[in-house]
N, C-alpha and C positions, 0 to 999 in steps of 0.2 A: 095976620101973622101969628102962627101957633107956637106952642112950646115944643121945641125939638130936642129938649134935654132927655137923656135916657133915664129910666127909673133909678131912684136912689140906690136900690139893691145892686144894679148893674155897675154904678159908679163905685160903690164900696167893694165889689168884687174886683174891679180893675185896680183899685188902690191896694188890695191884698196881693193881687197877682204881680203888680208892677210897683213895688214900694220904692221910695226915694233911694237912689243909689244902685238900683237894679240895672244890670247890663242887658241890652236888648239888641236885636237885629231886625232891620227893615225887611219885610216880606214884599209889601206893595204899598204904593202911595198914589192916590189920584188927586194931584194938586197941580194946577196950571202954573203956579209960581215956583214950583220945585225946579231948581236949576242945578243942584249939587247932589242930592240924594239918589241912590240907586239901590235896588234890592241887594242885600248882603252887607250894606253899611251898618256899622255898629255905633252905639252910644250909651249914655247913662241917663236914667230917668231922674228928672228934677222935681216933677209935680204931676199929679192927676187932678184936673180942676173939676168943678161941679157939672160941667157939660160932658165929662168923660174923655176930654182931650188929654192925652199923655204927652207931656212936654219932655223933650229929650235934648241933651247937649250931645250932638252927634260928633264923632271923632273927626269928621271931615270939615267941621266948622259951622255947619248949618244949625239953626235953632228951630226948625219947623216942628210943630206939634203933630201928633198922630191922632186923627179925627175918629171918634167912636163911630163904628158902623161903616166906615169908608176905607180907612187905611188899615194895614195889618203889620203887626210886629210879633216877634217871638222872644221869649226870655232866654237868655244864655245861661 
């Protein structure tokens, strides 16, 4: 099992682009557990962890994180 974390520079870039409190919109999510979120849903960033996952409190009530290199969001 290898280290699948993105480079530190990529995580720092994400933290600058998506600071806590930033409003975002979901572009796409590849998550088999996603039952609520759909493209266009909006939410507020609460954390970017060391793995580059952007945690969002979605307006629809979901708490799913946005996985680095897999899912896509855009800043509003």
